[in-house]
mmJSON file of the N, C-alpha and C atoms, coordinates in Angstrom:
{"data_MODEL":{"atom_site":{
"group_PDB":["ATOM","ATOM","ATOM","ATOM","ATOM","ATOM","ATOM","ATOM","ATOM","ATOM","ATOM","ATOM","ATOM","ATOM","ATOM","ATOM","ATOM","ATOM","ATOM","ATOM","ATOM","ATOM","ATOM","ATOM","ATOM","ATOM","ATOM","ATOM","ATOM","ATOM","ATOM","ATOM","ATOM","ATOM","ATOM","ATOM","ATOM","ATOM","ATOM","ATOM","ATOM","ATOM","ATOM","ATOM","ATOM","ATOM","ATOM","ATOM","ATOM","ATOM","ATOM","ATOM","ATOM","ATOM","ATOM","ATOM","ATOM","ATOM","ATOM","ATOM","ATOM","ATOM","ATOM","ATOM","ATOM","ATOM","ATOM","ATOM","ATOM","ATOM","ATOM","ATOM","ATOM","ATOM","ATOM","ATOM","ATOM","ATOM","ATOM","ATOM","ATOM","ATOM","ATOM","ATOM","ATOM","ATOM","ATOM","ATOM","ATOM","ATOM","ATOM","ATOM","ATOM","ATOM","ATOM","ATOM","ATOM","ATOM","ATOM","ATOM","ATOM","ATOM","ATOM","ATOM","ATOM","ATOM","ATOM","ATOM","ATOM","ATOM","ATOM","ATOM","ATOM","ATOM","ATOM","ATOM","ATOM","ATOM","ATOM","ATOM","ATOM","ATOM","ATOM","ATOM","ATOM","ATOM","ATOM","ATOM","ATOM","ATOM","ATOM","ATOM","ATOM","ATOM","ATOM","ATOM","ATOM","ATOM","ATOM","ATOM","ATOM","ATOM","ATOM","ATOM","ATOM","ATOM","ATOM","ATOM","ATOM","ATOM","ATOM","ATOM","ATOM","ATOM","ATOM","ATOM","ATOM","ATOM","ATOM","ATOM","ATOM","ATOM","ATOM","ATOM","ATOM","ATOM","ATOM","ATOM","ATOM","ATOM","ATOM","ATOM","ATOM","ATOM","ATOM","ATOM","ATOM","ATOM","ATOM","ATOM","ATOM","ATOM","ATOM","ATOM","ATOM","ATOM","ATOM","ATOM","ATOM","ATOM","ATOM","ATOM","ATOM","ATOM","ATOM","ATOM","ATOM","ATOM","ATOM","ATOM","ATOM","ATOM","ATOM","ATOM","ATOM","ATOM","ATOM","ATOM","ATOM","ATOM","ATOM","ATOM","ATOM","ATOM","ATOM","ATOM","ATOM","ATOM","ATOM","ATOM","ATOM","ATOM","ATOM","ATOM","ATOM","ATOM","ATOM","ATOM","ATOM","ATOM","ATOM","ATOM","ATOM","ATOM","ATOM","ATOM","ATOM","ATOM","ATOM","ATOM"],
"id":[1,2,3,4,5,6,7,8,9,10,11,12,13,14,15,16,17,18,19,20,21,22,23,24,25,26,27,28,29,30,31,32,33,34,35,36,37,38,39,40,41,42,43,44,45,46,47,48,49,50,51,52,53,54,55,56,57,58,59,60,61,62,63,64,65,66,67,68,69,70,71,72,73,74,75,76,77,78,79,80,81,82,83,84,85,86,87,88,89,90,91,92,93,94,95,96,97,98,99,100,101,102,103,104,105,106,107,108,109,110,111,112,113,114,115,116,117,118,119,120,121,122,123,124,125,126,127,128,129,130,131,132,133,134,135,136,137,138,139,140,141,142,143,144,145,146,147,148,149,150,151,152,153,154,155,156,157,158,159,160,161,162,163,164,165,166,167,168,169,170,171,172,173,174,175,176,177,178,179,180,181,182,183,184,185,186,187,188,189,190,191,192,193,194,195,196,197,198,199,200,201,202,203,204,205,206,207,208,209,210,211,212,213,214,215,216,217,218,219,220,221,222,223,224,225,226,227,228,229,230,231,232,233,234,235,236,237,238,239,240],
"type_symbol":["N","C","C","N","C","C","N","C","C","N","C","C","N","C","C","N","C","C","N","C","C","N","C","C","N","C","C","N","C","C","N","C","C","N","C","C","N","C","C","N","C","C","N","C","C","N","C","C","N","C","C","N","C","C","N","C","C","N","C","C","N","C","C","N","C","C","N","C","C","N","C","C","N","C","C","N","C","C","N","C","C","N","C","C","N","C","C","N","C","C","N","C","C","N","C","C","N","C","C","N","C","C","N","C","C","N","C","C","N","C","C","N","C","C","N","C","C","N","C","C","N","C","C","N","C","C","N","C","C","N","C","C","N","C","C","N","C","C","N","C","C","N","C","C","N","C","C","N","C","C","N","C","C","N","C","C","N","C","C","N","C","C","N","C","C","N","C","C","N","C","C","N","C","C","N","C","C","N","C","C","N","C","C","N","C","C","N","C","C","N","C","C","N","C","C","N","C","C","N","C","C","N","C","C","N","C","C","N","C","C","N","C","C","N","C","C","N","C","C","N","C","C","N","C","C","N","C","C","N","C","C","N","C","C","N","C","C","N","C","C"],
"label_atom_id":["N","CA","C","N","CA","C","N","CA","C","N","CA","C","N","CA","C","N","CA","C","N","CA","C","N","CA","C","N","CA","C","N","CA","C","N","CA","C","N","CA","C","N","CA","C","N","CA","C","N","CA","C","N","CA","C","N","CA","C","N","CA","C","N","CA","C","N","CA","C","N","CA","C","N","CA","C","N","CA","C","N","CA","C","N","CA","C","N","CA","C","N","CA","C","N","CA","C","N","CA","C","N","CA","C","N","CA","C","N","CA","C","N","CA","C","N","CA","C","N","CA","C","N","CA","C","N","CA","C","N","CA","C","N","CA","C","N","CA","C","N","CA","C","N","CA","C","N","CA","C","N","CA","C","N","CA","C","N","CA","C","N","CA","C","N","CA","C","N","CA","C","N","CA","C","N","CA","C","N","CA","C","N","CA","C","N","CA","C","N","CA","C","N","CA","C","N","CA","C","N","CA","C","N","CA","C","N","CA","C","N","CA","C","N","CA","C","N","CA","C","N","CA","C","N","CA","C","N","CA","C","N","CA","C","N","CA","C","N","CA","C","N","CA","C","N","CA","C","N","CA","C","N","CA","C","N","CA","C","N","CA","C","N","CA","C","N","CA","C","N","CA","C","N","CA","C","N","CA","C"],
"label_alt_id":[null,null,null,null,null,null,null,null,null,null,null,null,null,null,null,null,null,null,null,null,null,null,null,null,null,null,null,null,null,null,null,null,null,null,null,null,null,null,null,null,null,null,null,null,null,null,null,null,null,null,null,null,null,null,null,null,null,null,null,null,null,null,null,null,null,null,null,null,null,null,null,null,null,null,null,null,null,null,null,null,null,null,null,null,null,null,null,null,null,null,null,null,null,null,null,null,null,null,null,null,null,null,null,null,null,null,null,null,null,null,null,null,null,null,null,null,null,null,null,null,null,null,null,null,null,null,null,null,null,null,null,null,null,null,null,null,null,null,null,null,null,null,null,null,null,null,null,null,null,null,null,null,null,null,null,null,null,null,null,null,null,null,null,null,null,null,null,null,null,null,null,null,null,null,null,null,null,null,null,null,null,null,null,null,null,null,null,null,null,null,null,null,null,null,null,null,null,null,null,null,null,null,null,null,null,null,null,null,null,null,null,null,null,null,null,null,null,null,null,null,null,null,null,null,null,null,null,null,null,null,null,null,null,null,null,null,null,null,null,null],
"label_comp_id":["ALA","ALA","ALA","VAL","VAL","VAL","GLY","GLY","GLY","GLY","GLY","GLY","ASP","ASP","ASP","ASP","ASP","ASP","TYR","TYR","TYR","LEU","LEU","LEU","PRO","PRO","PRO","ILE","ILE","ILE","TYR","TYR","TYR","GLY","GLY","GLY","GLY","GLY","GLY","GLU","GLU","GLU","ALA","ALA","ALA","VAL","VAL","VAL","HIS","HIS","HIS","ARG","ARG","ARG","GLU","GLU","GLU","GLY","GLY","GLY","LYS","LYS","LYS","VAL","VAL","VAL","VAL","VAL","VAL","GLY","GLY","GLY","ARG","ARG","ARG","ILE","ILE","ILE","ARG","ARG","ARG","SER","SER","SER","CYS","CYS","CYS","ALA","ALA","ALA","TYR","TYR","TYR","GLY","GLY","GLY","PHE","PHE","PHE","THR","THR","THR","ALA","ALA","ALA","LYS","LYS","LYS","ARG","ARG","ARG","ASN","ASN","ASN","LEU","LEU","LEU","ALA","ALA","ALA","TYR","TYR","TYR","SER","SER","SER","TYR","TYR","TYR","LEU","LEU","LEU","PRO","PRO","PRO","ILE","ILE","ILE","ALA","ALA","ALA","LEU","LEU","LEU","LYS","LYS","LYS","PRO","PRO","PRO","GLY","GLY","GLY","ALA","ALA","ALA","GLU","GLU","GLU","VAL","VAL","VAL","ALA","ALA","ALA","VAL","VAL","VAL","GLU","GLU","GLU","ILE","ILE","ILE","PHE","PHE","PHE","GLY","GLY","GLY","LYS","LYS","LYS","LEU","LEU","LEU","VAL","VAL","VAL","SER","SER","SER","ALA","ALA","ALA","GLY","GLY","GLY","VAL","VAL","VAL","THR","THR","THR","ALA","ALA","ALA","ASP","ASP","ASP","ALA","ALA","ALA","MET","MET","MET","ILE","ILE","ILE","SER","SER","SER","LYS","LYS","LYS","GLN","GLN","GLN","ALA","ALA","ALA","ALA","ALA","ALA","GLY","GLY","GLY","ARG","ARG","ARG"],
"label_asym_id":["A","A","A","A","A","A","A","A","A","A","A","A","A","A","A","A","A","A","A","A","A","A","A","A","A","A","A","A","A","A","A","A","A","A","A","A","A","A","A","A","A","A","A","A","A","A","A","A","A","A","A","A","A","A","A","A","A","A","A","A","A","A","A","A","A","A","A","A","A","A","A","A","A","A","A","A","A","A","A","A","A","A","A","A","A","A","A","A","A","A","A","A","A","A","A","A","A","A","A","A","A","A","A","A","A","A","A","A","A","A","A","A","A","A","A","A","A","A","A","A","A","A","A","A","A","A","A","A","A","A","A","A","A","A","A","A","A","A","A","A","A","A","A","A","A","A","A","A","A","A","A","A","A","A","A","A","A","A","A","A","A","A","A","A","A","A","A","A","A","A","A","A","A","A","A","A","A","A","A","A","A","A","A","A","A","A","A","A","A","A","A","A","A","A","A","A","A","A","A","A","A","A","A","A","A","A","A","A","A","A","A","A","A","A","A","A","A","A","A","A","A","A","A","A","A","A","A","A","A","A","A","A","A","A","A","A","A","A","A","A"],
"label_entity_id":["1","1","1","1","1","1","1","1","1","1","1","1","1","1","1","1","1","1","1","1","1","1","1","1","1","1","1","1","1","1","1","1","1","1","1","1","1","1","1","1","1","1","1","1","1","1","1","1","1","1","1","1","1","1","1","1","1","1","1","1","1","1","1","1","1","1","1","1","1","1","1","1","1","1","1","1","1","1","1","1","1","1","1","1","1","1","1","1","1","1","1","1","1","1","1","1","1","1","1","1","1","1","1","1","1","1","1","1","1","1","1","1","1","1","1","1","1","1","1","1","1","1","1","1","1","1","1","1","1","1","1","1","1","1","1","1","1","1","1","1","1","1","1","1","1","1","1","1","1","1","1","1","1","1","1","1","1","1","1","1","1","1","1","1","1","1","1","1","1","1","1","1","1","1","1","1","1","1","1","1","1","1","1","1","1","1","1","1","1","1","1","1","1","1","1","1","1","1","1","1","1","1","1","1","1","1","1","1","1","1","1","1","1","1","1","1","1","1","1","1","1","1","1","1","1","1","1","1","1","1","1","1","1","1","1","1","1","1","1","1"],
"label_seq_id":[1,1,1,2,2,2,3,3,3,4,4,4,5,5,5,6,6,6,7,7,7,8,8,8,9,9,9,10,10,10,11,11,11,12,12,12,13,13,13,14,14,14,15,15,15,16,16,16,17,17,17,18,18,18,19,19,19,20,20,20,21,21,21,22,22,22,23,23,23,24,24,24,25,25,25,26,26,26,27,27,27,28,28,28,29,29,29,30,30,30,31,31,31,32,32,32,33,33,33,34,34,34,35,35,35,36,36,36,37,37,37,38,38,38,39,39,39,40,40,40,41,41,41,42,42,42,43,43,43,44,44,44,45,45,45,46,46,46,47,47,47,48,48,48,49,49,49,50,50,50,51,51,51,52,52,52,53,53,53,54,54,54,55,55,55,56,56,56,57,57,57,58,58,58,59,59,59,60,60,60,61,61,61,62,62,62,63,63,63,64,64,64,65,65,65,66,66,66,67,67,67,68,68,68,69,69,69,70,70,70,71,71,71,72,72,72,73,73,73,74,74,74,75,75,75,76,76,76,77,77,77,78,78,78,79,79,79,80,80,80],
"pdbx_PDB_ins_code":[null,null,null,null,null,null,null,null,null,null,null,null,null,null,null,null,null,null,null,null,null,null,null,null,null,null,null,null,null,null,null,null,null,null,null,null,null,null,null,null,null,null,null,null,null,null,null,null,null,null,null,null,null,null,null,null,null,null,null,null,null,null,null,null,null,null,null,null,null,null,null,null,null,null,null,null,null,null,null,null,null,null,null,null,null,null,null,null,null,null,null,null,null,null,null,null,null,null,null,null,null,null,null,null,null,null,null,null,null,null,null,null,null,null,null,null,null,null,null,null,null,null,null,null,null,null,null,null,null,null,null,null,null,null,null,null,null,null,null,null,null,null,null,null,null,null,null,null,null,null,null,null,null,null,null,null,null,null,null,null,null,null,null,null,null,null,null,null,null,null,null,null,null,null,null,null,null,null,null,null,null,null,null,null,null,null,null,null,null,null,null,null,null,null,null,null,null,null,null,null,null,null,null,null,null,null,null,null,null,null,null,null,null,null,null,null,null,null,null,null,null,null,null,null,null,null,null,null,null,null,null,null,null,null,null,null,null,null,null,null],
"Cartn_x":[120.956,121.022,119.971,120.379,119.517,119.096,117.793,117.287,117.467,117.43,117.58,119.02,119.229,120.596,121.256,120.597,121.201,121.99,123.09,123.896,123.071,123.19,122.542,123.61,123.483,124.466,124.218,124.834,124.702,126.087,126.177,127.48,127.731,126.699,126.829,126.102,125.507,124.745,123.263,122.845,121.428,120.618,119.399,118.512,117.926,117.84,117.184,115.852,114.76,113.409,112.767,111.942,111.108,109.81,108.699,107.369,107.267,107.804,107.684,108.641,109.559,110.515,111.943,112.837,114.255,114.807,115.377,115.897,117.416,118.032,119.482,119.948,121.246,121.847,122.886,123.002,124.002,125.384,126.246,127.624,128.57,128.322,129.19,128.373,128.671,127.937,128.804,128.641,129.322,128.516,128.712,128.061,128.893,128.263,128.948,128.798,129.847,129.753,129.5,130.011,129.739,128.306,127.843,126.47,125.453,125.932,125.077,124.007,124.431,123.53,124.303,123.577,124.146,124.19,125.367,125.533,125.854,125.079,125.254,125.357,126.149,126.26,125.596,124.832,124.13,123.933,124.014,123.655,122.151,121.486,120.024,119.606,118.36,117.872,117.987,118.319,118.528,117.274,116.105,114.846,114.727,115.489,115.434,116.383,115.833,116.589,116.716,117.625,117.699,116.326,116.001,114.699,113.764,114.071,113.226,113.32,112.21,112.16,112.322,113.185,113.39,113.417,113.613,113.762,114.904,115.633,116.736,116.369,116.552,116.237,117.436,117.248,118.311,117.838,118.446,118.083,116.58,116.001,114.595,113.61,114.077,113.187,113.496,112.439,112.626,112.809,113.887,114.211,114.149,113.457,113.322,114.679,114.808,116.043,115.68,116.582,116.345,117.52,117.222,118.258,118.748,120.057,120.633,121.689,122.1,123.223,124.497,125.581,126.83,127.298,127.238,127.738,126.604,126.725,125.706,125.885,127.123,127.389,128.356,128.338,129.243,130.635,131.635,132.995,133.065,132.297,132.292,131.74,130.665,130.079,131.023,131.858,132.813,134.08,134.168,135.332,136.529,136.267,137.383,137.406],
"Cartn_y":[41.974,41.001,39.93,38.682,37.553,36.799,36.559,35.779,36.49,35.702,36.243,36.217,35.937,35.945,34.569,33.544,32.218,32.11,31.346,31.104,30.348,30.747,30.048,29.623,28.432,27.983,28.654,29.797,30.55,30.581,30.131,29.97,30.919,31.582,32.46,31.865,32.72,32.276,32.099,32.183,32.031,33.171,32.848,33.833,34.768,36.048,37.059,37.371,37.241,37.415,38.692,39.287,40.43,40.326,40.283,40.214,39.066,37.905,36.702,36.594,37.547,37.52,37.516,36.854,36.895,38.246,38.992,40.325,40.407,39.332,39.326,37.99,37.878,36.675,37.1,36.302,36.569,36.418,37.38,37.322,36.798,37.182,36.786,36.86,35.976,35.984,35.403,35.931,35.408,35.825,35.097,35.473,36.568,37.705,38.814,38.679,38.269,38.02,39.293,40.43,41.691,42.128,42.009,42.398,41.341,40.108,38.963,38.719,38.776,38.569,37.906,37.267,36.778,37.965,38.336,39.499,39.031,39.489,39.06,40.266,40.121,41.15,40.648,41.534,41.196,42.468,42.353,43.473,43.437,44.525,44.604,45.809,45.818,47.002,48.248,49.356,50.602,51.046,50.615,50.983,50.363,49.312,48.677,49.415,50.294,51.136,50.448,50.928,50.385,50.395,49.279,49.105,48.222,48.023,47.17,45.716,45.008,43.597,42.732,41.738,40.761,39.386,38.351,36.996,36.327,35.469,34.723,33.249,32.599,31.174,30.357,29.653,28.836,27.391,26.557,25.146,24.964,25.763,25.627,26.349,26.973,27.709,29.197,30.016,31.466,31.96,32.692,33.258,34.774,35.427,36.882,37.56,38.674,39.455,40.914,41.772,43.194,43.863,44.87,45.673,46.674,46.741,47.651,48.532,49.547,50.372,49.536,50.028,49.272,48.936,49.888,49.664,49.209,48.001,47.484,48.05,48.345,48.932,50.095,51.021,52.163,51.771,52.55,52.288,52.399,53.315,53.478,52.231,51.671,50.465,49.282,49.287,48.202,48.406,49.532,49.799,50.312,50.969,51.484,52.979],
"Cartn_z":[68.735,69.799,69.514,69.672,69.316,70.572,70.73,71.857,73.184,74.253,75.601,76.05,77.345,77.859,77.853,77.323,77.206,75.91,75.959,74.76,73.729,72.469,71.36,70.359,69.769,68.774,67.422,67.221,65.976,65.333,64.104,63.466,62.307,61.823,60.665,59.477,58.693,57.532,57.802,59.063,59.403,58.797,58.381,57.764,58.816,58.466,59.296,58.623,59.383,58.847,59.382,58.54,58.936,58.144,58.843,58.224,57.22,57.603,56.779,55.615,55.483,54.374,54.907,54.186,54.531,54.078,55.028,54.721,54.865,55.32,55.482,56.018,56.22,56.798,57.829,58.883,59.912,59.286,59.517,59.016,60.082,61.322,62.425,63.705,64.652,65.916,67.018,68.207,69.387,70.611,71.703,72.951,73.595,73.898,74.558,76.065,76.743,78.18,78.974,78.535,79.224,78.985,77.746,77.401,77.818,78.077,78.437,77.374,76.116,74.977,73.847,72.949,71.699,70.75,70.308,69.446,68.039,67.086,65.702,64.789,63.75,62.717,61.453,60.835,59.602,58.795,57.481,56.615,56.432,56.814,56.748,55.917,55.442,54.724,55.602,55.005,55.737,56.489,56.049,56.712,58.106,58.396,59.719,60.658,61.426,62.355,63.716,64.59,65.942,66.614,67.225,67.857,67.053,65.77,64.923,65.389,65.312,65.68,64.434,64.526,63.464,64.122,63.333,63.859,63.114,63.811,63.217,63.219,62.085,61.969,62.439,63.562,64.136,64.155,63.326,63.201,63.013,62.117,61.755,62.652,63.728,64.634,64.549,64.57,64.569,66.002,66.22,67.527,67.395,68.325,68.243,68.396,67.706,67.748,67.54,67.914,67.74,67.064,66.29,65.651,66.691,66.879,67.87,67.212,67.95,67.51,67.61,67.046,67.067,68.479,69.393,70.749,71.665,72.193,73.112,74.514,74.894,76.206,76.013,76.933,76.833,77.325,76.961,77.431,78.948,79.53,80.983,81.658,81.117,81.702,81.575,80.551,80.338,81.162,81.882,82.715,81.93,80.805,79.985,80.0],
"occupancy":[1.0,1.0,1.0,1.0,1.0,1.0,1.0,1.0,1.0,1.0,1.0,1.0,1.0,1.0,1.0,1.0,1.0,1.0,1.0,1.0,1.0,1.0,1.0,1.0,1.0,1.0,1.0,1.0,1.0,1.0,1.0,1.0,1.0,1.0,1.0,1.0,1.0,1.0,1.0,1.0,1.0,1.0,1.0,1.0,1.0,1.0,1.0,1.0,1.0,1.0,1.0,1.0,1.0,1.0,1.0,1.0,1.0,1.0,1.0,1.0,1.0,1.0,1.0,1.0,1.0,1.0,1.0,1.0,1.0,1.0,1.0,1.0,1.0,1.0,1.0,1.0,1.0,1.0,1.0,1.0,1.0,1.0,1.0,1.0,1.0,1.0,1.0,1.0,1.0,1.0,1.0,1.0,1.0,1.0,1.0,1.0,1.0,1.0,1.0,1.0,1.0,1.0,1.0,1.0,1.0,1.0,1.0,1.0,1.0,1.0,1.0,1.0,1.0,1.0,1.0,1.0,1.0,1.0,1.0,1.0,1.0,1.0,1.0,1.0,1.0,1.0,1.0,1.0,1.0,1.0,1.0,1.0,1.0,1.0,1.0,1.0,1.0,1.0,1.0,1.0,1.0,1.0,1.0,1.0,1.0,1.0,1.0,1.0,1.0,1.0,1.0,1.0,1.0,1.0,1.0,1.0,1.0,1.0,1.0,1.0,1.0,1.0,1.0,1.0,1.0,1.0,1.0,1.0,1.0,1.0,1.0,1.0,1.0,1.0,1.0,1.0,1.0,1.0,1.0,1.0,1.0,1.0,1.0,1.0,1.0,1.0,1.0,1.0,1.0,1.0,1.0,1.0,1.0,1.0,1.0,1.0,1.0,1.0,1.0,1.0,1.0,1.0,1.0,1.0,1.0,1.0,1.0,1.0,1.0,1.0,1.0,1.0,1.0,1.0,1.0,1.0,1.0,1.0,1.0,1.0,1.0,1.0,1.0,1.0,1.0,1.0,1.0,1.0,1.0,1.0,1.0,1.0,1.0,1.0,1.0,1.0,1.0,1.0,1.0,1.0],
"B_iso_or_equiv":[0.0,0.0,0.0,0.0,0.0,0.0,0.0,0.0,0.0,0.0,0.0,0.0,0.0,0.0,0.0,0.0,0.0,0.0,0.0,0.0,0.0,0.0,0.0,0.0,0.0,0.0,0.0,0.0,0.0,0.0,0.0,0.0,0.0,0.0,0.0,0.0,0.0,0.0,0.0,0.0,0.0,0.0,0.0,0.0,0.0,0.0,0.0,0.0,0.0,0.0,0.0,0.0,0.0,0.0,0.0,0.0,0.0,0.0,0.0,0.0,0.0,0.0,0.0,0.0,0.0,0.0,0.0,0.0,0.0,0.0,0.0,0.0,0.0,0.0,0.0,0.0,0.0,0.0,0.0,0.0,0.0,0.0,0.0,0.0,0.0,0.0,0.0,0.0,0.0,0.0,0.0,0.0,0.0,0.0,0.0,0.0,0.0,0.0,0.0,0.0,0.0,0.0,0.0,0.0,0.0,0.0,0.0,0.0,0.0,0.0,0.0,0.0,0.0,0.0,0.0,0.0,0.0,0.0,0.0,0.0,0.0,0.0,0.0,0.0,0.0,0.0,0.0,0.0,0.0,0.0,0.0,0.0,0.0,0.0,0.0,0.0,0.0,0.0,0.0,0.0,0.0,0.0,0.0,0.0,0.0,0.0,0.0,0.0,0.0,0.0,0.0,0.0,0.0,0.0,0.0,0.0,0.0,0.0,0.0,0.0,0.0,0.0,0.0,0.0,0.0,0.0,0.0,0.0,0.0,0.0,0.0,0.0,0.0,0.0,0.0,0.0,0.0,0.0,0.0,0.0,0.0,0.0,0.0,0.0,0.0,0.0,0.0,0.0,0.0,0.0,0.0,0.0,0.0,0.0,0.0,0.0,0.0,0.0,0.0,0.0,0.0,0.0,0.0,0.0,0.0,0.0,0.0,0.0,0.0,0.0,0.0,0.0,0.0,0.0,0.0,0.0,0.0,0.0,0.0,0.0,0.0,0.0,0.0,0.0,0.0,0.0,0.0,0.0,0.0,0.0,0.0,0.0,0.0,0.0,0.0,0.0,0.0,0.0,0.0,0.0],
"pdbx_formal_charge":[null,null,null,null,null,null,null,null,null,null,null,null,null,null,null,null,null,null,null,null,null,null,null,null,null,null,null,null,null,null,null,null,null,null,null,null,null,null,null,null,null,null,null,null,null,null,null,null,null,null,null,null,null,null,null,null,null,null,null,null,null,null,null,null,null,null,null,null,null,null,null,null,null,null,null,null,null,null,null,null,null,null,null,null,null,null,null,null,null,null,null,null,null,null,null,null,null,null,null,null,null,null,null,null,null,null,null,null,null,null,null,null,null,null,null,null,null,null,null,null,null,null,null,null,null,null,null,null,null,null,null,null,null,null,null,null,null,null,null,null,null,null,null,null,null,null,null,null,null,null,null,null,null,null,null,null,null,null,null,null,null,null,null,null,null,null,null,null,null,null,null,null,null,null,null,null,null,null,null,null,null,null,null,null,null,null,null,null,null,null,null,null,null,null,null,null,null,null,null,null,null,null,null,null,null,null,null,null,null,null,null,null,null,null,null,null,null,null,null,null,null,null,null,null,null,null,null,null,null,null,null,null,null,null,null,null,null,null,null,null],
"auth_seq_id":[1,1,1,2,2,2,3,3,3,4,4,4,5,5,5,6,6,6,7,7,7,8,8,8,9,9,9,10,10,10,11,11,11,12,12,12,13,13,13,14,14,14,15,15,15,16,16,16,17,17,17,18,18,18,19,19,19,20,20,20,21,21,21,22,22,22,23,23,23,24,24,24,25,25,25,26,26,26,27,27,27,28,28,28,29,29,29,30,30,30,31,31,31,32,32,32,33,33,33,34,34,34,35,35,35,36,36,36,37,37,37,38,38,38,39,39,39,40,40,40,41,41,41,42,42,42,43,43,43,44,44,44,45,45,45,46,46,46,47,47,47,48,48,48,49,49,49,50,50,50,51,51,51,52,52,52,53,53,53,54,54,54,55,55,55,56,56,56,57,57,57,58,58,58,59,59,59,60,60,60,61,61,61,62,62,62,63,63,63,64,64,64,65,65,65,66,66,66,67,67,67,68,68,68,69,69,69,70,70,70,71,71,71,72,72,72,73,73,73,74,74,74,75,75,75,76,76,76,77,77,77,78,78,78,79,79,79,80,80,80],
"auth_comp_id":["ALA","ALA","ALA","VAL","VAL","VAL","GLY","GLY","GLY","GLY","GLY","GLY","ASP","ASP","ASP","ASP","ASP","ASP","TYR","TYR","TYR","LEU","LEU","LEU","PRO","PRO","PRO","ILE","ILE","ILE","TYR","TYR","TYR","GLY","GLY","GLY","GLY","GLY","GLY","GLU","GLU","GLU","ALA","ALA","ALA","VAL","VAL","VAL","HIS","HIS","HIS","ARG","ARG","ARG","GLU","GLU","GLU","GLY","GLY","GLY","LYS","LYS","LYS","VAL","VAL","VAL","VAL","VAL","VAL","GLY","GLY","GLY","ARG","ARG","ARG","ILE","ILE","ILE","ARG","ARG","ARG","SER","SER","SER","CYS","CYS","CYS","ALA","ALA","ALA","TYR","TYR","TYR","GLY","GLY","GLY","PHE","PHE","PHE","THR","THR","THR","ALA","ALA","ALA","LYS","LYS","LYS","ARG","ARG","ARG","ASN","ASN","ASN","LEU","LEU","LEU","ALA","ALA","ALA","TYR","TYR","TYR","SER","SER","SER","TYR","TYR","TYR","LEU","LEU","LEU","PRO","PRO","PRO","ILE","ILE","ILE","ALA","ALA","ALA","LEU","LEU","LEU","LYS","LYS","LYS","PRO","PRO","PRO","GLY","GLY","GLY","ALA","ALA","ALA","GLU","GLU","GLU","VAL","VAL","VAL","ALA","ALA","ALA","VAL","VAL","VAL","GLU","GLU","GLU","ILE","ILE","ILE","PHE","PHE","PHE","GLY","GLY","GLY","LYS","LYS","LYS","LEU","LEU","LEU","VAL","VAL","VAL","SER","SER","SER","ALA","ALA","ALA","GLY","GLY","GLY","VAL","VAL","VAL","THR","THR","THR","ALA","ALA","ALA","ASP","ASP","ASP","ALA","ALA","ALA","MET","MET","MET","ILE","ILE","ILE","SER","SER","SER","LYS","LYS","LYS","GLN","GLN","GLN","ALA","ALA","ALA","ALA","ALA","ALA","GLY","GLY","GLY","ARG","ARG","ARG"],
"auth_asym_id":["A","A","A","A","A","A","A","A","A","A","A","A","A","A","A","A","A","A","A","A","A","A","A","A","A","A","A","A","A","A","A","A","A","A","A","A","A","A","A","A","A","A","A","A","A","A","A","A","A","A","A","A","A","A","A","A","A","A","A","A","A","A","A","A","A","A","A","A","A","A","A","A","A","A","A","A","A","A","A","A","A","A","A","A","A","A","A","A","A","A","A","A","A","A","A","A","A","A","A","A","A","A","A","A","A","A","A","A","A","A","A","A","A","A","A","A","A","A","A","A","A","A","A","A","A","A","A","A","A","A","A","A","A","A","A","A","A","A","A","A","A","A","A","A","A","A","A","A","A","A","A","A","A","A","A","A","A","A","A","A","A","A","A","A","A","A","A","A","A","A","A","A","A","A","A","A","A","A","A","A","A","A","A","A","A","A","A","A","A","A","A","A","A","A","A","A","A","A","A","A","A","A","A","A","A","A","A","A","A","A","A","A","A","A","A","A","A","A","A","A","A","A","A","A","A","A","A","A","A","A","A","A","A","A","A","A","A","A","A","A"],
"auth_atom_id":["N","CA","C","N","CA","C","N","CA","C","N","CA","C","N","CA","C","N","CA","C","N","CA","C","N","CA","C","N","CA","C","N","CA","C","N","CA","C","N","CA","C","N","CA","C","N","CA","C","N","CA","C","N","CA","C","N","CA","C","N","CA","C","N","CA","C","N","CA","C","N","CA","C","N","CA","C","N","CA","C","N","CA","C","N","CA","C","N","CA","C","N","CA","C","N","CA","C","N","CA","C","N","CA","C","N","CA","C","N","CA","C","N","CA","C","N","CA","C","N","CA","C","N","CA","C","N","CA","C","N","CA","C","N","CA","C","N","CA","C","N","CA","C","N","CA","C","N","CA","C","N","CA","C","N","CA","C","N","CA","C","N","CA","C","N","CA","C","N","CA","C","N","CA","C","N","CA","C","N","CA","C","N","CA","C","N","CA","C","N","CA","C","N","CA","C","N","CA","C","N","CA","C","N","CA","C","N","CA","C","N","CA","C","N","CA","C","N","CA","C","N","CA","C","N","CA","C","N","CA","C","N","CA","C","N","CA","C","N","CA","C","N","CA","C","N","CA","C","N","CA","C","N","CA","C","N","CA","C","N","CA","C","N","CA","C","N","CA","C","N","CA","C","N","CA","C","N","CA","C"],
"pdbx_PDB_model_num":[1,1,1,1,1,1,1,1,1,1,1,1,1,1,1,1,1,1,1,1,1,1,1,1,1,1,1,1,1,1,1,1,1,1,1,1,1,1,1,1,1,1,1,1,1,1,1,1,1,1,1,1,1,1,1,1,1,1,1,1,1,1,1,1,1,1,1,1,1,1,1,1,1,1,1,1,1,1,1,1,1,1,1,1,1,1,1,1,1,1,1,1,1,1,1,1,1,1,1,1,1,1,1,1,1,1,1,1,1,1,1,1,1,1,1,1,1,1,1,1,1,1,1,1,1,1,1,1,1,1,1,1,1,1,1,1,1,1,1,1,1,1,1,1,1,1,1,1,1,1,1,1,1,1,1,1,1,1,1,1,1,1,1,1,1,1,1,1,1,1,1,1,1,1,1,1,1,1,1,1,1,1,1,1,1,1,1,1,1,1,1,1,1,1,1,1,1,1,1,1,1,1,1,1,1,1,1,1,1,1,1,1,1,1,1,1,1,1,1,1,1,1,1,1,1,1,1,1,1,1,1,1,1,1,1,1,1,1,1,1]
}}}
């Protein structure tokens, strides 16, 4: 999840940073209206487990992001 609950213009290809180094790039991103977050997919080093803090470079600014599990909400919370 990238940033807070406001929409961010993320198009894909943005650099993912950890400890001053680029560790990946955004592959896909969209605003999740149910999760109320910007959800992005990126291939990251296996050492970055859910809960790890990273940053995404959006138009030259670093925005905080967190590594999460695949499912941001449960099926029950989504009404399924």
